[in-house]
MIGUTI-872775 format. One record per residue (C-alpha): residue number from 1; x, y, z; residue in one letter. Coordinates in steps of 0.5 Angstrom, whole numbers. Last residue first. Example, Ala and Ser with C-alpha at 12.3 -4.5 7.8 and 13.67 -1.06 7.14 Angstrom:
BEGIN
NODE; 2; 27; -2; 14; s
NODE; 1; 25; -9; 16; a
***
This chain:
BEGIN
NODE; 242; 65; 39; 35; n
NODE; 241; 58; 36; 33; y
NODE; 240; 60; 29; 37; e
NODE; 239; 61; 33; 44; n
NODE; 238; 64; 28; 49; m
NODE; 237; 69; 33; 52; k
NODE; 236; 64; 38; 52; d
NODE; 235; 59; 34; 55; f
NODE; 234; 64; 31; 61; d
NODE; 233; 65; 39; 62; n
NODE; 232; 58; 41; 62; k
NODE; 231; 57; 35; 67; s
NODE; 230; 53; 29; 66; i
NODE; 229; 47; 26; 68; s
NODE; 228; 45; 19; 66; y
NODE; 227; 39; 17; 61; y
NODE; 226; 36; 10; 60; q
NODE; 225; 33; 8; 53; i
NODE; 224; 30; 1; 51; k
NODE; 223; 30; 0; 44; d
NODE; 222; 23; -2; 41; g
NODE; 221; 22; 3; 35; v
NODE; 220; 30; 4; 32; k
NODE; 219; 35; 9; 36; f
NODE; 218; 41; 12; 33; k
NODE; 217; 38; 14; 27; a
NODE; 216; 43; 15; 20; l
NODE; 215; 49; 11; 20; v
NODE; 214; 52; 8; 13; s
NODE; 213; 46; 12; 10; p
NODE; 212; 50; 19; 12; n
NODE; 211; 45; 23; 13; p
NODE; 210; 47; 23; 21; d
NODE; 209; 41; 23; 27; f
NODE; 208; 42; 22; 34; i
NODE; 207; 49; 26; 34; k
NODE; 206; 51; 25; 42; w
NODE; 205; 53; 31; 47; p
NODE; 204; 46; 30; 50; t
NODE; 203; 42; 36; 52; r
NODE; 202; 38; 38; 58; g
NODE; 201; 31; 39; 61; i
NODE; 200; 27; 42; 54; i
NODE; 199; 20; 42; 55; q
NODE; 198; 17; 41; 48; w
NODE; 197; 14; 46; 43; g
NODE; 196; 19; 45; 38; g
NODE; 195; 22; 49; 31; p
NODE; 194; 28; 45; 29; s
NODE; 193; 36; 44; 30; d
NODE; 192; 37; 36; 29; s
NODE; 191; 36; 29; 32; p
NODE; 190; 31; 33; 38; y
NODE; 189; 31; 28; 44; i
NODE; 188; 25; 25; 46; g
NODE; 187; 20; 24; 53; t
NODE; 186; 13; 22; 53; q
NODE; 185; 7; 22; 58; l
NODE; 184; 6; 29; 57; g
NODE; 183; 12; 32; 52; a
NODE; 182; 19; 32; 55; i
NODE; 181; 25; 34; 52; g
NODE; 180; 32; 32; 51; v
NODE; 179; 36; 38; 46; s
NODE; 178; 41; 34; 42; g
NODE; 177; 40; 39; 36; a
NODE; 176; 38; 46; 38; i
NODE; 175; 31; 48; 38; v
NODE; 174; 29; 53; 34; q
NODE; 173; 23; 58; 33; m
NODE; 172; 20; 56; 40; r
NODE; 171; 13; 53; 40; p
NODE; 170; 7; 58; 43; k
NODE; 169; 2; 53; 47; e
NODE; 168; 9; 49; 50; h
NODE; 167; 8; 42; 51; r
NODE; 166; 5; 39; 56; p
NODE; 165; 8; 36; 63; m
NODE; 164; 10; 30; 66; q
NODE; 163; 15; 30; 72; i
NODE; 162; 11; 27; 78; k
NODE; 161; 7; 23; 72; e
NODE; 160; 13; 19; 71; d
NODE; 159; 15; 19; 64; v
NODE; 158; 13; 13; 59; t
NODE; 157; 15; 13; 54; g
NODE; 156; 20; 15; 48; m
NODE; 155; 19; 18; 42; y
NODE; 154; 25; 17; 37; a
NODE; 153; 26; 23; 32; f
NODE; 152; 31; 20; 28; g
NODE; 151; 29; 24; 22; p
NODE; 150; 24; 30; 24; l
NODE; 149; 17; 29; 26; f
NODE; 148; 18; 21; 26; g
NODE; 147; 20; 14; 30; i
NODE; 146; 15; 11; 34; s
NODE; 145; 16; 7; 41; y
NODE; 144; 22; 7; 43; v
NODE; 143; 21; 5; 50; e
NODE; 142; 24; 8; 57; y
NODE; 141; 28; 6; 63; i
NODE; 140; 27; 10; 68; k
NODE; 139; 32; 13; 73; s
NODE; 138; 34; 19; 70; t
NODE; 137; 28; 23; 69; h
NODE; 136; 27; 22; 76; i
NODE; 135; 33; 24; 79; q
NODE; 134; 33; 30; 73; i
NODE; 133; 27; 33; 77; l
NODE; 132; 29; 31; 84; a
NODE; 131; 35; 35; 82; d
NODE; 130; 31; 40; 79; t
NODE; 129; 27; 41; 86; s
NODE; 128; 20; 39; 86; i
NODE; 127; 14; 44; 86; n
NODE; 126; 11; 41; 79; k
NODE; 125; 10; 47; 77; a
NODE; 124; 17; 50; 80; k
NODE; 123; 21; 44; 77; s
NODE; 122; 18; 45; 70; l
NODE; 121; 20; 53; 70; s
NODE; 120; 27; 51; 73; e
NODE; 119; 28; 46; 68; i
NODE; 118; 25; 49; 62; d
NODE; 117; 32; 52; 58; m
NODE; 116; 37; 46; 60; a
NODE; 115; 41; 46; 56; f
NODE; 114; 44; 53; 58; p
NODE; 113; 44; 51; 63; m
NODE; 112; 45; 45; 66; e
NODE; 111; 41; 38; 65; y
NODE; 110; 47; 35; 61; c
NODE; 109; 45; 28; 58; v
NODE; 108; 49; 22; 57; p
NODE; 107; 45; 17; 53; v
NODE; 106; 45; 9; 57; a
NODE; 105; 42; 4; 51; i
NODE; 104; 39; -2; 55; i
NODE; 103; 40; -9; 52; e
NODE; 102; 34; -12; 51; k
NODE; 101; 31; -17; 56; s
NODE; 100; 24; -20; 53; e
NODE; 99; 17; -17; 55; i
NODE; 98; 14; -22; 50; l
NODE; 97; 16; -27; 55; s
NODE; 96; 17; -35; 53; t
NODE; 95; 16; -34; 46; t
NODE; 94; 13; -39; 42; p
NODE; 93; 12; -38; 34; i
NODE; 92; 5; -40; 32; l
NODE; 91; 2; -33; 33; d
NODE; 90; 8; -31; 27; f
NODE; 89; 4; -36; 22; e
NODE; 88; -3; -34; 24; n
NODE; 87; 0; -27; 22; l
NODE; 86; 3; -28; 16; i
NODE; 85; -2; -33; 13; h
NODE; 84; -8; -29; 14; n
NODE; 83; -4; -22; 11; s
NODE; 82; -2; -26; 5; f
NODE; 81; -9; -29; 4; a
NODE; 80; -12; -22; 5; v
NODE; 79; -7; -19; 0; l
NODE; 78; -9; -24; -5; y
NODE; 77; -16; -23; -4; d
NODE; 76; -15; -16; -6; t
NODE; 75; -10; -17; -11; t
NODE; 74; -15; -21; -15; n
NODE; 73; -12; -24; -22; k
NODE; 72; -6; -25; -16; s
NODE; 71; 1; -26; -16; t
NODE; 70; 2; -20; -22; n
NODE; 69; -1; -15; -17; s
NODE; 68; 4; -16; -12; f
NODE; 67; 9; -15; -16; q
NODE; 66; 7; -9; -19; i
NODE; 65; 5; -6; -13; i
NODE; 64; 12; -7; -10; d
NODE; 63; 10; -7; -2; y
NODE; 62; 10; -2; 4; v
NODE; 61; 9; -6; 10; l
NODE; 60; 6; -1; 16; t
NODE; 59; 6; -4; 23; l
NODE; 58; 2; -1; 28; t
NODE; 57; 1; 0; 35; h
NODE; 56; 6; 5; 37; y
NODE; 55; 10; 5; 30; s
NODE; 54; 14; -1; 26; p
NODE; 53; 15; 1; 19; i
NODE; 52; 17; -5; 14; i
NODE; 51; 20; -2; 7; d
NODE; 50; 20; -5; 0; k
NODE; 49; 17; -12; 0; v
NODE; 48; 17; -15; -7; g
NODE; 47; 20; -21; -6; p
NODE; 46; 19; -24; 2; l
NODE; 45; 25; -25; 6; g
NODE; 44; 22; -28; 11; k
NODE; 43; 27; -26; 17; s
NODE; 42; 24; -19; 15; k
NODE; 41; 17; -21; 17; i
NODE; 40; 19; -24; 23; f
NODE; 39; 23; -18; 25; d
NODE; 38; 17; -14; 24; s
NODE; 37; 13; -18; 28; l
NODE; 36; 17; -18; 34; r
NODE; 35; 17; -11; 34; t
NODE; 34; 9; -10; 34; i
NODE; 33; 9; -15; 39; t
NODE; 32; 14; -11; 43; h
NODE; 31; 10; -5; 41; v
NODE; 30; 4; -8; 44; i
NODE; 29; 7; -10; 51; f
NODE; 28; 11; -4; 52; p
NODE; 27; 3; 1; 52; d
NODE; 26; 2; 6; 48; i
NODE; 25; -5; 5; 46; k
NODE; 24; -9; 4; 39; e
NODE; 23; -10; -4; 41; e
NODE; 22; -6; -8; 35; l
NODE; 21; -6; -6; 28; a
NODE; 20; -3; -9; 22; f
NODE; 19; -2; -4; 16; v
NODE; 18; -1; -6; 9; i
NODE; 17; 2; -2; 3; a
NODE; 16; 2; 0; -4; h
NODE; 15; -5; 1; -7; d
NODE; 14; -7; 7; -1; g
NODE; 13; -7; 5; 6; l
NODE; 12; -10; -3; 6; s
NODE; 11; -13; -5; 12; y
NODE; 10; -12; -10; 18; v
NODE; 9; -14; -11; 25; s
NODE; 8; -10; -16; 30; w
NODE; 7; -13; -20; 36; k
NODE; 6; -15; -25; 32; n
NODE; 5; -16; -24; 26; i
NODE; 4; -20; -18; 23; k
NODE; 3; -21; -15; 17; h
NODE; 2; -20; -9; 12; y
NODE; 1; -19; -8; 5; m
***
């Protein structure tokens, strides 16, 4: 199944999911539209919907194939009619602004050694001081575009071009949970210890992911994040891993 409706492309993902897609690029307008569609579908309380997964420019709706198959003799015809109905109804919802105001989550980060393993090399490569680098990184409000790679890993953008830096050619064997990194035009926080190739410029004392089902991830797609600098002493006081 593949079809177009207005600005959307819709296609099947295997036999248990539908993907609603917009233009493939990193854009706050697009991710906001995706999160609005996610909220809209959740509000419908549709039977058979098992999961709704928003990302950069797509929303994947995972469904119970038994329930969906039972609704129509031709599942493909039903899915086309279903997606058309959802998008037509969604597009009728009036909005004053697609880039609506949203609470900004202020995230503490210590940019001191030994947490900021790559901050000096990055500042040299960009020919700016570490203080200037920190000021640039903390001055922007970042949008969460996707969750992936690791449970709770939030891909945020966009990083100011003055401090954009590609991943390391050879990833480290271990990056500590809470490490804040830059990779190209994105920034993010490692939610757990893992291998990783991002440029590490600091660490947050917050626990970004907790396997407890009542807690789980700190961030979700569409959240707005702004980092602020803290001292090593403040980090120790705020450390949620203690």
